PyMOL CGO cylinders between C-alpha atoms (Angstrom):
from pymol import cmd
from pymol.cgo import CYLINDER

trace = [
    CYLINDER, 110.39, 99.04, 58.17, 107.08, 100.29, 57.66, 0.3, 1, 1, 1, 1, 1, 1,
    CYLINDER, 107.08, 100.29, 57.66, 107.10, 99.83, 53.77, 0.3, 1, 1, 1, 1, 1, 1,
    CYLINDER, 107.10, 99.83, 53.77, 107.75, 96.24, 54.45, 0.3, 1, 1, 1, 1, 1, 1,
    CYLINDER, 107.75, 96.24, 54.45, 105.58, 95.64, 57.64, 0.3, 1, 1, 1, 1, 1, 1,
    CYLINDER, 105.58, 95.64, 57.64, 102.96, 97.29, 55.22, 0.3, 1, 1, 1, 1, 1, 1,
    CYLINDER, 102.96, 97.29, 55.22, 103.64, 94.77, 52.37, 0.3, 1, 1, 1, 1, 1, 1,
    CYLINDER, 103.64, 94.77, 52.37, 103.11, 92.13, 54.93, 0.3, 1, 1, 1, 1, 1, 1,
    CYLINDER, 103.11, 92.13, 54.93, 99.21, 92.14, 53.94, 0.3, 1, 1, 1, 1, 1, 1,
    CYLINDER, 99.21, 92.14, 53.94, 98.57, 94.90, 51.50, 0.3, 1, 1, 1, 1, 1, 1,
    CYLINDER, 98.57, 94.90, 51.50, 101.70, 93.16, 49.21, 0.3, 1, 1, 1, 1, 1, 1,
    CYLINDER, 101.70, 93.16, 49.21, 100.13, 90.07, 49.10, 0.3, 1, 1, 1, 1, 1, 1,
    CYLINDER, 100.13, 90.07, 49.10, 101.59, 88.32, 45.92, 0.3, 1, 1, 1, 1, 1, 1,
    CYLINDER, 101.59, 88.32, 45.92, 102.07, 85.28, 44.05, 0.3, 1, 1, 1, 1, 1, 1,
    CYLINDER, 102.07, 85.28, 44.05, 105.04, 82.99, 42.73, 0.3, 1, 1, 1, 1, 1, 1,
    CYLINDER, 105.04, 82.99, 42.73, 105.99, 84.72, 39.15, 0.3, 1, 1, 1, 1, 1, 1,
    CYLINDER, 105.99, 84.72, 39.15, 105.70, 81.25, 37.75, 0.3, 1, 1, 1, 1, 1, 1,
    CYLINDER, 105.70, 81.25, 37.75, 102.42, 81.26, 38.07, 0.3, 1, 1, 1, 1, 1, 1,
    CYLINDER, 102.42, 81.26, 38.07, 102.01, 83.70, 34.94, 0.3, 1, 1, 1, 1, 1, 1,
    CYLINDER, 102.01, 83.70, 34.94, 102.96, 80.61, 33.02, 0.3, 1, 1, 1, 1, 1, 1,
    CYLINDER, 102.96, 80.61, 33.02, 101.20, 78.19, 34.95, 0.3, 1, 1, 1, 1, 1, 1,
    CYLINDER, 101.20, 78.19, 34.95, 97.61, 79.99, 34.64, 0.3, 1, 1, 1, 1, 1, 1,
    CYLINDER, 97.61, 79.99, 34.64, 97.29, 78.37, 30.89, 0.3, 1, 1, 1, 1, 1, 1,
    CYLINDER, 97.29, 78.37, 30.89, 98.10, 75.22, 31.98, 0.3, 1, 1, 1, 1, 1, 1,
    CYLINDER, 98.10, 75.22, 31.98, 95.95, 75.08, 34.57, 0.3, 1, 1, 1, 1, 1, 1,
    CYLINDER, 95.95, 75.08, 34.57, 93.04, 75.96, 32.53, 0.3, 1, 1, 1, 1, 1, 1,
    CYLINDER, 93.04, 75.96, 32.53, 94.33, 73.31, 30.32, 0.3, 1, 1, 1, 1, 1, 1,
    CYLINDER, 94.33, 73.31, 30.32, 94.02, 70.75, 33.43, 0.3, 1, 1, 1, 1, 1, 1,
    CYLINDER, 94.02, 70.75, 33.43, 90.91, 71.43, 34.12, 0.3, 1, 1, 1, 1, 1, 1,
    CYLINDER, 90.91, 71.43, 34.12, 89.66, 71.27, 30.56, 0.3, 1, 1, 1, 1, 1, 1,
    CYLINDER, 89.66, 71.27, 30.56, 91.08, 67.91, 30.63, 0.3, 1, 1, 1, 1, 1, 1,
    CYLINDER, 91.08, 67.91, 30.63, 89.45, 66.96, 34.04, 0.3, 1, 1, 1, 1, 1, 1,
    CYLINDER, 89.45, 66.96, 34.04, 86.40, 68.00, 33.14, 0.3, 1, 1, 1, 1, 1, 1,
    CYLINDER, 86.40, 68.00, 33.14, 86.44, 65.67, 29.65, 0.3, 1, 1, 1, 1, 1, 1,
    CYLINDER, 86.44, 65.67, 29.65, 87.24, 62.45, 32.52, 0.3, 1, 1, 1, 1, 1, 1,
    CYLINDER, 87.24, 62.45, 32.52, 83.55, 60.99, 33.08, 0.3, 1, 1, 1, 1, 1, 1,
    CYLINDER, 83.55, 60.99, 33.08, 84.84, 59.45, 36.43, 0.3, 1, 1, 1, 1, 1, 1,
    CYLINDER, 84.84, 59.45, 36.43, 86.14, 62.93, 37.99, 0.3, 1, 1, 1, 1, 1, 1,
    CYLINDER, 86.14, 62.93, 37.99, 83.26, 63.99, 40.10, 0.3, 1, 1, 1, 1, 1, 1,
    CYLINDER, 83.26, 63.99, 40.10, 84.85, 67.10, 40.56, 0.3, 1, 1, 1, 1, 1, 1,
    CYLINDER, 84.85, 67.10, 40.56, 84.48, 67.87, 36.76, 0.3, 1, 1, 1, 1, 1, 1,
    CYLINDER, 84.48, 67.87, 36.76, 81.03, 67.02, 37.11, 0.3, 1, 1, 1, 1, 1, 1,
    CYLINDER, 81.03, 67.02, 37.11, 80.47, 69.27, 39.31, 0.3, 1, 1, 1, 1, 1, 1,
    CYLINDER, 80.47, 69.27, 39.31, 82.64, 71.92, 37.74, 0.3, 1, 1, 1, 1, 1, 1,
    CYLINDER, 82.64, 71.92, 37.74, 79.67, 71.31, 34.76, 0.3, 1, 1, 1, 1, 1, 1,
    CYLINDER, 79.67, 71.31, 34.76, 77.13, 72.27, 36.98, 0.3, 1, 1, 1, 1, 1, 1,
    CYLINDER, 77.13, 72.27, 36.98, 78.64, 75.38, 38.41, 0.3, 1, 1, 1, 1, 1, 1,
    CYLINDER, 78.64, 75.38, 38.41, 81.15, 77.99, 37.43, 0.3, 1, 1, 1, 1, 1, 1,
    CYLINDER, 81.15, 77.99, 37.43, 84.24, 78.41, 39.14, 0.3, 1, 1, 1, 1, 1, 1,
    CYLINDER, 84.24, 78.41, 39.14, 83.06, 81.81, 40.20, 0.3, 1, 1, 1, 1, 1, 1,
    CYLINDER, 83.06, 81.81, 40.20, 79.80, 80.32, 41.78, 0.3, 1, 1, 1, 1, 1, 1,
    CYLINDER, 79.80, 80.32, 41.78, 81.97, 77.95, 43.58, 0.3, 1, 1, 1, 1, 1, 1,
    CYLINDER, 81.97, 77.95, 43.58, 84.17, 80.06, 44.85, 0.3, 1, 1, 1, 1, 1, 1,
    CYLINDER, 84.17, 80.06, 44.85, 81.54, 82.70, 46.08, 0.3, 1, 1, 1, 1, 1, 1,
    CYLINDER, 81.54, 82.70, 46.08, 79.62, 80.08, 47.86, 0.3, 1, 1, 1, 1, 1, 1,
    CYLINDER, 79.62, 80.08, 47.86, 82.67, 79.17, 49.81, 0.3, 1, 1, 1, 1, 1, 1,
    CYLINDER, 82.67, 79.17, 49.81, 83.50, 82.67, 50.95, 0.3, 1, 1, 1, 1, 1, 1,
    CYLINDER, 83.50, 82.67, 50.95, 80.14, 83.23, 51.66, 0.3, 1, 1, 1, 1, 1, 1,
    CYLINDER, 80.14, 83.23, 51.66, 79.73, 80.76, 54.26, 0.3, 1, 1, 1, 1, 1, 1,
    CYLINDER, 79.73, 80.76, 54.26, 83.73, 81.57, 55.79, 0.3, 1, 1, 1, 1, 1, 1,
    CYLINDER, 83.73, 81.57, 55.79, 82.45, 83.81, 58.52, 0.3, 1, 1, 1, 1, 1, 1,
    CYLINDER, 82.45, 83.81, 58.52, 82.67, 83.87, 62.11, 0.3, 1, 1, 1, 1, 1, 1,
    CYLINDER, 82.67, 83.87, 62.11, 86.01, 82.46, 61.94, 0.3, 1, 1, 1, 1, 1, 1,
    CYLINDER, 86.01, 82.46, 61.94, 89.68, 82.55, 63.63, 0.3, 1, 1, 1, 1, 1, 1,
    CYLINDER, 89.68, 82.55, 63.63, 92.43, 81.35, 62.44, 0.3, 1, 1, 1, 1, 1, 1,
    CYLINDER, 92.43, 81.35, 62.44, 96.61, 81.30, 62.88, 0.3, 1, 1, 1, 1, 1, 1,
    CYLINDER, 96.61, 81.30, 62.88, 98.58, 82.21, 60.22, 0.3, 1, 1, 1, 1, 1, 1,
    CYLINDER, 98.58, 82.21, 60.22, 102.11, 82.62, 58.95, 0.3, 1, 1, 1, 1, 1, 1,
    CYLINDER, 102.11, 82.62, 58.95, 102.98, 84.39, 55.75, 0.3, 1, 1, 1, 1, 1, 1,
    CYLINDER, 102.98, 84.39, 55.75, 106.37, 84.34, 53.71, 0.3, 1, 1, 1, 1, 1, 1,
    CYLINDER, 106.37, 84.34, 53.71, 107.18, 87.27, 51.35, 0.3, 1, 1, 1, 1, 1, 1,
    CYLINDER, 107.18, 87.27, 51.35, 109.09, 85.79, 48.26, 0.3, 1, 1, 1, 1, 1, 1,
    CYLINDER, 109.09, 85.79, 48.26, 111.40, 87.54, 45.46, 0.3, 1, 1, 1, 1, 1, 1,
    CYLINDER, 111.40, 87.54, 45.46, 110.55, 86.81, 41.66, 0.3, 1, 1, 1, 1, 1, 1,
    CYLINDER, 110.55, 86.81, 41.66, 113.38, 83.98, 42.52, 0.3, 1, 1, 1, 1, 1, 1,
    CYLINDER, 113.38, 83.98, 42.52, 111.34, 82.08, 44.80, 0.3, 1, 1, 1, 1, 1, 1,
    CYLINDER, 111.34, 82.08, 44.80, 113.67, 83.00, 47.49, 0.3, 1, 1, 1, 1, 1, 1,
    CYLINDER, 113.67, 83.00, 47.49, 111.90, 84.10, 50.94, 0.3, 1, 1, 1, 1, 1, 1,
    CYLINDER, 111.90, 84.10, 50.94, 112.44, 87.68, 52.03, 0.3, 1, 1, 1, 1, 1, 1,
    CYLINDER, 112.44, 87.68, 52.03, 110.66, 88.18, 55.13, 0.3, 1, 1, 1, 1, 1, 1,
    CYLINDER, 110.66, 88.18, 55.13, 108.16, 86.02, 57.38, 0.3, 1, 1, 1, 1, 1, 1,
    CYLINDER, 108.16, 86.02, 57.38, 105.86, 86.79, 59.87, 0.3, 1, 1, 1, 1, 1, 1,
    CYLINDER, 105.86, 86.79, 59.87, 103.11, 84.69, 61.93, 0.3, 1, 1, 1, 1, 1, 1,
    CYLINDER, 103.11, 84.69, 61.93, 99.66, 85.85, 63.63, 0.3, 1, 1, 1, 1, 1, 1,
    CYLINDER, 99.66, 85.85, 63.63, 95.89, 85.83, 63.68, 0.3, 1, 1, 1, 1, 1, 1,
    CYLINDER, 95.89, 85.83, 63.68, 93.12, 86.40, 61.62, 0.3, 1, 1, 1, 1, 1, 1,
    CYLINDER, 93.12, 86.40, 61.62, 89.74, 87.03, 63.13, 0.3, 1, 1, 1, 1, 1, 1,
    CYLINDER, 89.74, 87.03, 63.13, 86.49, 87.32, 60.96, 0.3, 1, 1, 1, 1, 1, 1,
    CYLINDER, 86.49, 87.32, 60.96, 83.07, 88.43, 61.80, 0.3, 1, 1, 1, 1, 1, 1,
    CYLINDER, 83.07, 88.43, 61.80, 81.30, 90.40, 58.65, 0.3, 1, 1, 1, 1, 1, 1,
    CYLINDER, 81.30, 90.40, 58.65, 81.39, 93.07, 58.03, 0.3, 1, 1, 1, 1, 1, 1,
    CYLINDER, 81.39, 93.07, 58.03, 84.76, 93.35, 60.18, 0.3, 1, 1, 1, 1, 1, 1,
    CYLINDER, 84.76, 93.35, 60.18, 88.31, 91.95, 60.52, 0.3, 1, 1, 1, 1, 1, 1,
    CYLINDER, 88.31, 91.95, 60.52, 90.95, 92.02, 62.49, 0.3, 1, 1, 1, 1, 1, 1,
    CYLINDER, 90.95, 92.02, 62.49, 94.65, 90.96, 60.62, 0.3, 1, 1, 1, 1, 1, 1,
    CYLINDER, 94.65, 90.96, 60.62, 97.11, 90.72, 63.73, 0.3, 1, 1, 1, 1, 1, 1,
    CYLINDER, 97.11, 90.72, 63.73, 101.03, 90.26, 63.02, 0.3, 1, 1, 1, 1, 1, 1,
    CYLINDER, 101.03, 90.26, 63.02, 102.70, 89.40, 65.75, 0.3, 1, 1, 1, 1, 1, 1,
    CYLINDER, 102.70, 89.40, 65.75, 106.23, 88.46, 64.99, 0.3, 1, 1, 1, 1, 1, 1,
    CYLINDER, 106.23, 88.46, 64.99, 108.29, 89.58, 63.92, 0.3, 1, 1, 1, 1, 1, 1,
    CYLINDER, 108.29, 89.58, 63.92, 107.01, 92.77, 63.98, 0.3, 1, 1, 1, 1, 1, 1,
    CYLINDER, 107.01, 92.77, 63.98, 103.87, 93.84, 65.47, 0.3, 1, 1, 1, 1, 1, 1,
    CYLINDER, 103.87, 93.84, 65.47, 100.74, 95.22, 63.34, 0.3, 1, 1, 1, 1, 1, 1,
    CYLINDER, 100.74, 95.22, 63.34, 97.22, 95.19, 63.20, 0.3, 1, 1, 1, 1, 1, 1,
    CYLINDER, 97.22, 95.19, 63.20, 94.86, 95.99, 60.67, 0.3, 1, 1, 1, 1, 1, 1,
    CYLINDER, 94.86, 95.99, 60.67, 91.48, 96.48, 61.43, 0.3, 1, 1, 1, 1, 1, 1,
    CYLINDER, 91.48, 96.48, 61.43, 88.24, 96.60, 58.90, 0.3, 1, 1, 1, 1, 1, 1,
    CYLINDER, 88.24, 96.60, 58.90, 85.01, 98.01, 60.78, 0.3, 1, 1, 1, 1, 1, 1,
    CYLINDER, 85.01, 98.01, 60.78, 82.41, 100.52, 60.32, 0.3, 1, 1, 1, 1, 1, 1,
    CYLINDER, 82.41, 100.52, 60.32, 83.78, 101.04, 56.75, 0.3, 1, 1, 1, 1, 1, 1,
    CYLINDER, 83.78, 101.04, 56.75, 87.69, 102.13, 57.56, 0.3, 1, 1, 1, 1, 1, 1,
    CYLINDER, 87.69, 102.13, 57.56, 90.62, 100.08, 57.38, 0.3, 1, 1, 1, 1, 1, 1,
    CYLINDER, 90.62, 100.08, 57.38, 93.04, 101.08, 59.93, 0.3, 1, 1, 1, 1, 1, 1,
    CYLINDER, 93.04, 101.08, 59.93, 96.93, 99.84, 59.84, 0.3, 1, 1, 1, 1, 1, 1,
    CYLINDER, 96.93, 99.84, 59.84, 98.28, 100.62, 63.23, 0.3, 1, 1, 1, 1, 1, 1,
    CYLINDER, 98.28, 100.62, 63.23, 102.00, 100.26, 63.73, 0.3, 1, 1, 1, 1, 1, 1,
    CYLINDER, 102.00, 100.26, 63.73, 103.21, 100.34, 67.34, 0.3, 1, 1, 1, 1, 1, 1,
    CYLINDER, 103.21, 100.34, 67.34, 106.66, 100.65, 67.01, 0.3, 1, 1, 1, 1, 1, 1,
    CYLINDER, 106.66, 100.65, 67.01, 105.72, 103.90, 64.54, 0.3, 1, 1, 1, 1, 1, 1,
    CYLINDER, 105.72, 103.90, 64.54, 102.88, 104.96, 66.85, 0.3, 1, 1, 1, 1, 1, 1,
    CYLINDER, 102.88, 104.96, 66.85, 101.14, 105.52, 63.79, 0.3, 1, 1, 1, 1, 1, 1,
    CYLINDER, 101.14, 105.52, 63.79, 98.06, 104.38, 62.35, 0.3, 1, 1, 1, 1, 1, 1,
    CYLINDER, 98.06, 104.38, 62.35, 96.85, 104.79, 58.40, 0.3, 1, 1, 1, 1, 1, 1,
    CYLINDER, 96.85, 104.79, 58.40, 92.86, 105.03, 58.51, 0.3, 1, 1, 1, 1, 1, 1,
    CYLINDER, 92.86, 105.03, 58.51, 91.47, 104.41, 54.52, 0.3, 1, 1, 1, 1, 1, 1,
    CYLINDER, 91.47, 104.41, 54.52, 87.90, 104.26, 53.42, 0.3, 1, 1, 1, 1, 1, 1,
    CYLINDER, 87.90, 104.26, 53.42, 87.16, 100.68, 52.14, 0.3, 1, 1, 1, 1, 1, 1,
    CYLINDER, 87.16, 100.68, 52.14, 85.02, 101.72, 49.65, 0.3, 1, 1, 1, 1, 1, 1,
    CYLINDER, 85.02, 101.72, 49.65, 86.62, 102.21, 46.46, 0.3, 1, 1, 1, 1, 1, 1,
    CYLINDER, 86.62, 102.21, 46.46, 89.91, 100.83, 47.65, 0.3, 1, 1, 1, 1, 1, 1,
    CYLINDER, 89.91, 100.83, 47.65, 91.83, 98.71, 45.62, 0.3, 1, 1, 1, 1, 1, 1,
    CYLINDER, 91.83, 98.71, 45.62, 94.72, 98.39, 47.99, 0.3, 1, 1, 1, 1, 1, 1,
    CYLINDER, 94.72, 98.39, 47.99, 91.92, 96.62, 50.22, 0.3, 1, 1, 1, 1, 1, 1,
    CYLINDER, 91.92, 96.62, 50.22, 91.19, 94.22, 47.59, 0.3, 1, 1, 1, 1, 1, 1,
    CYLINDER, 91.19, 94.22, 47.59, 92.67, 91.10, 49.16, 0.3, 1, 1, 1, 1, 1, 1,
    CYLINDER, 92.67, 91.10, 49.16, 90.46, 92.13, 52.36, 0.3, 1, 1, 1, 1, 1, 1,
    CYLINDER, 90.46, 92.13, 52.36, 87.55, 92.69, 50.03, 0.3, 1, 1, 1, 1, 1, 1,
    CYLINDER, 87.55, 92.69, 50.03, 87.38, 89.02, 49.15, 0.3, 1, 1, 1, 1, 1, 1,
    CYLINDER, 87.38, 89.02, 49.15, 87.03, 87.60, 52.59, 0.3, 1, 1, 1, 1, 1, 1,
    CYLINDER, 87.03, 87.60, 52.59, 84.73, 90.48, 53.19, 0.3, 1, 1, 1, 1, 1, 1,
    CYLINDER, 84.73, 90.48, 53.19, 82.23, 90.39, 50.07, 0.3, 1, 1, 1, 1, 1, 1,
    CYLINDER, 82.23, 90.39, 50.07, 82.71, 88.05, 47.88, 0.3, 1, 1, 1, 1, 1, 1,
    CYLINDER, 82.71, 88.05, 47.88, 79.50, 88.99, 46.05, 0.3, 1, 1, 1, 1, 1, 1,
    CYLINDER, 79.50, 88.99, 46.05, 82.23, 90.96, 43.64, 0.3, 1, 1, 1, 1, 1, 1,
    CYLINDER, 82.23, 90.96, 43.64, 83.49, 88.16, 42.14, 0.3, 1, 1, 1, 1, 1, 1,
    CYLINDER, 83.49, 88.16, 42.14, 80.09, 88.46, 40.04, 0.3, 1, 1, 1, 1, 1, 1,
    CYLINDER, 80.09, 88.46, 40.04, 80.87, 91.92, 38.96, 0.3, 1, 1, 1, 1, 1, 1,
    CYLINDER, 80.87, 91.92, 38.96, 83.63, 90.30, 36.17, 0.3, 1, 1, 1, 1, 1, 1,
    CYLINDER, 83.63, 90.30, 36.17, 86.40, 91.79, 37.90, 0.3, 1, 1, 1, 1, 1, 1,
    CYLINDER, 86.40, 91.79, 37.90, 88.17, 88.72, 37.58, 0.3, 1, 1, 1, 1, 1, 1,
    CYLINDER, 88.17, 88.72, 37.58, 89.07, 85.76, 35.13, 0.3, 1, 1, 1, 1, 1, 1,
    CYLINDER, 89.07, 85.76, 35.13, 88.61, 82.29, 37.61, 0.3, 1, 1, 1, 1, 1, 1,
    CYLINDER, 88.61, 82.29, 37.61, 90.05, 78.98, 37.08, 0.3, 1, 1, 1, 1, 1, 1,
    CYLINDER, 90.05, 78.98, 37.08, 89.69, 75.82, 39.44, 0.3, 1, 1, 1, 1, 1, 1,
    CYLINDER, 89.69, 75.82, 39.44, 92.06, 72.97, 40.21, 0.3, 1, 1, 1, 1, 1, 1,
    CYLINDER, 92.06, 72.97, 40.21, 92.21, 69.98, 43.11, 0.3, 1, 1, 1, 1, 1, 1,
    CYLINDER, 92.21, 69.98, 43.11, 95.66, 69.38, 44.34, 0.3, 1, 1, 1, 1, 1, 1,
    CYLINDER, 95.66, 69.38, 44.34, 95.91, 66.68, 46.96, 0.3, 1, 1, 1, 1, 1, 1,
    CYLINDER, 95.91, 66.68, 46.96, 91.95, 67.35, 47.60, 0.3, 1, 1, 1, 1, 1, 1,
    CYLINDER, 91.95, 67.35, 47.60, 91.81, 70.64, 48.02, 0.3, 1, 1, 1, 1, 1, 1,
    CYLINDER, 91.81, 70.64, 48.02, 90.34, 72.97, 45.79, 0.3, 1, 1, 1, 1, 1, 1,
    CYLINDER, 90.34, 72.97, 45.79, 92.20, 76.04, 44.95, 0.3, 1, 1, 1, 1, 1, 1,
    CYLINDER, 92.20, 76.04, 44.95, 91.25, 78.82, 42.78, 0.3, 1, 1, 1, 1, 1, 1,
    CYLINDER, 91.25, 78.82, 42.78, 92.80, 81.20, 40.40, 0.3, 1, 1, 1, 1, 1, 1,
    CYLINDER, 92.80, 81.20, 40.40, 92.22, 84.27, 40.10, 0.3, 1, 1, 1, 1, 1, 1,
    CYLINDER, 92.22, 84.27, 40.10, 93.49, 87.04, 37.19, 0.3, 1, 1, 1, 1, 1, 1,
    CYLINDER, 93.49, 87.04, 37.19, 92.21, 90.70, 37.38, 0.3, 1, 1, 1, 1, 1, 1,
    CYLINDER, 92.21, 90.70, 37.38, 90.03, 91.94, 34.03, 0.3, 1, 1, 1, 1, 1, 1,
    CYLINDER, 90.03, 91.94, 34.03, 91.90, 95.49, 34.36, 0.3, 1, 1, 1, 1, 1, 1,
    CYLINDER, 91.90, 95.49, 34.36, 94.49, 96.79, 33.44, 0.3, 1, 1, 1, 1, 1, 1,
    CYLINDER, 94.49, 96.79, 33.44, 95.51, 99.01, 36.44, 0.3, 1, 1, 1, 1, 1, 1,
    CYLINDER, 95.51, 99.01, 36.44, 94.93, 96.11, 38.77, 0.3, 1, 1, 1, 1, 1, 1,
    CYLINDER, 94.93, 96.11, 38.77, 97.61, 96.34, 41.62, 0.3, 1, 1, 1, 1, 1, 1,
    CYLINDER, 97.61, 96.34, 41.62, 97.68, 92.46, 41.00, 0.3, 1, 1, 1, 1, 1, 1,
    CYLINDER, 97.68, 92.46, 41.00, 98.30, 90.12, 38.74, 0.3, 1, 1, 1, 1, 1, 1,
    CYLINDER, 98.30, 90.12, 38.74, 97.06, 87.01, 40.25, 0.3, 1, 1, 1, 1, 1, 1,
    CYLINDER, 97.06, 87.01, 40.25, 95.08, 85.71, 43.38, 0.3, 1, 1, 1, 1, 1, 1,
    CYLINDER, 95.08, 85.71, 43.38, 95.16, 82.14, 44.07, 0.3, 1, 1, 1, 1, 1, 1,
    CYLINDER, 95.16, 82.14, 44.07, 92.64, 80.82, 47.21, 0.3, 1, 1, 1, 1, 1, 1,
    CYLINDER, 92.64, 80.82, 47.21, 92.96, 77.10, 48.43, 0.3, 1, 1, 1, 1, 1, 1,
    CYLINDER, 92.96, 77.10, 48.43, 90.19, 75.51, 50.42, 0.3, 1, 1, 1, 1, 1, 1,
    CYLINDER, 90.19, 75.51, 50.42, 90.37, 72.21, 52.71, 0.3, 1, 1, 1, 1, 1, 1,
    CYLINDER, 90.37, 72.21, 52.71, 86.65, 71.46, 52.88, 0.3, 1, 1, 1, 1, 1, 1,
    CYLINDER, 86.65, 71.46, 52.88, 84.96, 74.38, 53.57, 0.3, 1, 1, 1, 1, 1, 1,
    CYLINDER, 84.96, 74.38, 53.57, 88.05, 76.32, 55.26, 0.3, 1, 1, 1, 1, 1, 1,
    CYLINDER, 88.05, 76.32, 55.26, 90.42, 78.70, 53.60, 0.3, 1, 1, 1, 1, 1, 1,
    CYLINDER, 90.42, 78.70, 53.60, 93.71, 77.23, 54.00, 0.3, 1, 1, 1, 1, 1, 1,
    CYLINDER, 93.71, 77.23, 54.00, 96.36, 79.40, 51.64, 0.3, 1, 1, 1, 1, 1, 1,
    CYLINDER, 96.36, 79.40, 51.64, 95.67, 83.11, 50.05, 0.3, 1, 1, 1, 1, 1, 1,
    CYLINDER, 95.67, 83.11, 50.05, 98.58, 83.65, 47.42, 0.3, 1, 1, 1, 1, 1, 1,
    CYLINDER, 98.58, 83.65, 47.42, 98.69, 86.94, 45.35, 0.3, 1, 1, 1, 1, 1, 1,
    CYLINDER, 98.69, 86.94, 45.35, 101.19, 88.20, 42.66, 0.3, 1, 1, 1, 1, 1, 1,
    CYLINDER, 101.19, 88.20, 42.66, 102.32, 91.57, 41.85, 0.3, 1, 1, 1, 1, 1, 1,
    CYLINDER, 102.32, 91.57, 41.85, 103.41, 92.82, 38.67, 0.3, 1, 1, 1, 1, 1, 1,
    CYLINDER, 103.41, 92.82, 38.67, 107.24, 92.73, 39.73, 0.3, 1, 1, 1, 1, 1, 1,
    CYLINDER, 107.24, 92.73, 39.73, 106.82, 89.09, 40.34, 0.3, 1, 1, 1, 1, 1, 1,
    CYLINDER, 106.82, 89.09, 40.34, 106.71, 89.08, 44.60, 0.3, 1, 1, 1, 1, 1, 1,
    CYLINDER, 106.71, 89.08, 44.60, 104.70, 86.44, 46.29, 0.3, 1, 1, 1, 1, 1, 1,
    CYLINDER, 104.70, 86.44, 46.29, 103.23, 86.43, 49.52, 0.3, 1, 1, 1, 1, 1, 1,
    CYLINDER, 103.23, 86.43, 49.52, 102.15, 83.08, 50.55, 0.3, 1, 1, 1, 1, 1, 1,
    CYLINDER, 102.15, 83.08, 50.55, 99.94, 82.92, 53.81, 0.3, 1, 1, 1, 1, 1, 1,
    CYLINDER, 99.94, 82.92, 53.81, 98.94, 79.76, 55.41, 0.3, 1, 1, 1, 1, 1, 1,
    CYLINDER, 98.94, 79.76, 55.41, 96.53, 79.14, 57.76, 0.3, 1, 1, 1, 1, 1, 1,
    CYLINDER, 96.53, 79.14, 57.76, 96.04, 76.88, 60.64, 0.3, 1, 1, 1, 1, 1, 1,
    CYLINDER, 96.04, 76.88, 60.64, 93.57, 76.15, 63.36, 0.3, 1, 1, 1, 1, 1, 1,
    CYLINDER, 93.57, 76.15, 63.36, 91.10, 77.32, 62.02, 0.3, 1, 1, 1, 1, 1, 1,
    CYLINDER, 91.10, 77.32, 62.02, 87.93, 77.64, 64.45, 0.3, 1, 1, 1, 1, 1, 1,
    CYLINDER, 87.93, 77.64, 64.45, 84.32, 79.09, 62.68, 0.3, 1, 1, 1, 1, 1, 1,
    CYLINDER, 84.32, 79.09, 62.68, 80.86, 78.97, 64.16, 0.3, 1, 1, 1, 1, 1, 1,
    CYLINDER, 80.86, 78.97, 64.16, 81.17, 80.82, 67.58, 0.3, 1, 1, 1, 1, 1, 1,
    CYLINDER, 81.17, 80.82, 67.58, 80.32, 83.92, 68.19, 0.3, 1, 1, 1, 1, 1, 1,
    CYLINDER, 80.32, 83.92, 68.19, 83.18, 86.72, 68.01, 0.3, 1, 1, 1, 1, 1, 1,
    CYLINDER, 83.18, 86.72, 68.01, 82.26, 89.45, 70.22, 0.3, 1, 1, 1, 1, 1, 1,
    CYLINDER, 82.26, 89.45, 70.22, 82.35, 93.52, 68.62, 0.3, 1, 1, 1, 1, 1, 1,
    CYLINDER, 82.35, 93.52, 68.62, 85.24, 94.35, 71.29, 0.3, 1, 1, 1, 1, 1, 1,
    CYLINDER, 85.24, 94.35, 71.29, 87.51, 92.32, 68.76, 0.3, 1, 1, 1, 1, 1, 1,
    CYLINDER, 87.51, 92.32, 68.76, 87.94, 94.53, 66.14, 0.3, 1, 1, 1, 1, 1, 1,
    CYLINDER, 87.94, 94.53, 66.14, 88.09, 97.63, 68.39, 0.3, 1, 1, 1, 1, 1, 1,
    CYLINDER, 88.09, 97.63, 68.39, 91.27, 99.20, 68.40, 0.3, 1, 1, 1, 1, 1, 1,
    CYLINDER, 91.27, 99.20, 68.40, 93.10, 100.61, 71.11, 0.3, 1, 1, 1, 1, 1, 1,
    CYLINDER, 93.10, 100.61, 71.11, 95.56, 102.90, 70.50, 0.3, 1, 1, 1, 1, 1, 1,
    CYLINDER, 95.56, 102.90, 70.50, 98.54, 104.59, 72.72, 0.3, 1, 1, 1, 1, 1, 1,
    CYLINDER, 98.54, 104.59, 72.72, 97.82, 108.37, 73.78, 0.3, 1, 1, 1, 1, 1, 1,
    CYLINDER, 97.82, 108.37, 73.78, 100.28, 109.78, 71.45, 0.3, 1, 1, 1, 1, 1, 1,
    CYLINDER, 100.28, 109.78, 71.45, 99.46, 107.78, 68.33, 0.3, 1, 1, 1, 1, 1, 1,
    CYLINDER, 99.46, 107.78, 68.33, 99.55, 109.69, 64.99, 0.3, 1, 1, 1, 1, 1, 1,
    CYLINDER, 99.55, 109.69, 64.99, 96.42, 109.29, 63.17, 0.3, 1, 1, 1, 1, 1, 1,
    CYLINDER, 96.42, 109.29, 63.17, 97.36, 109.58, 58.77, 0.3, 1, 1, 1, 1, 1, 1,
    CYLINDER, 97.36, 109.58, 58.77, 94.62, 110.12, 56.62, 0.3, 1, 1, 1, 1, 1, 1,
    CYLINDER, 94.62, 110.12, 56.62, 94.91, 107.47, 53.72, 0.3, 1, 1, 1, 1, 1, 1,
]
cmd.load_cgo(trace, "trace")
């Protein structure tokens, strides 16, 4: 059970077909750039996809949202689902799964803490140097996009800007990361792993601009909780 719940966030993955879609997305983007009437293509000539994504992620702060998350196998079949809430105020983040199993993930003071109430256990990891936390790091510190860790392509689907990221390291835990935006707000996050599993995280009721108290990132643990250093 713990492995399944842990995969909700850390095992985020993309549909296996994206492995084959990546060249097509690049070609579509290049064709769009050749169309003189496409304002998005003109913008892309002025900014690289990485620069556009960095700008969007840097502006993503003091944000709260609900989310629905689905874990799919390589055939695209849903094998697990969850719902919860996201609270983001850089450099802190709270990812709370409410159903079907409670789980709270908090990033604060340089620590990643994963609390499973059912197991009465909290796992603590250092954020620095932890590739497992890469999806969280993209939200908290998007400046890593400038380090050459990803090949980035951009497309527009139904008015949404979508970014496809491919890690350049052969040792990466993920094959692809996809981020979709509705205007300035993050609307969807997907990541695929090397066995073709995909987790689709869809955000709704996104609220930004309100000050979030530091208490939102405090993790109050029951007295008998086991603490495991990862």
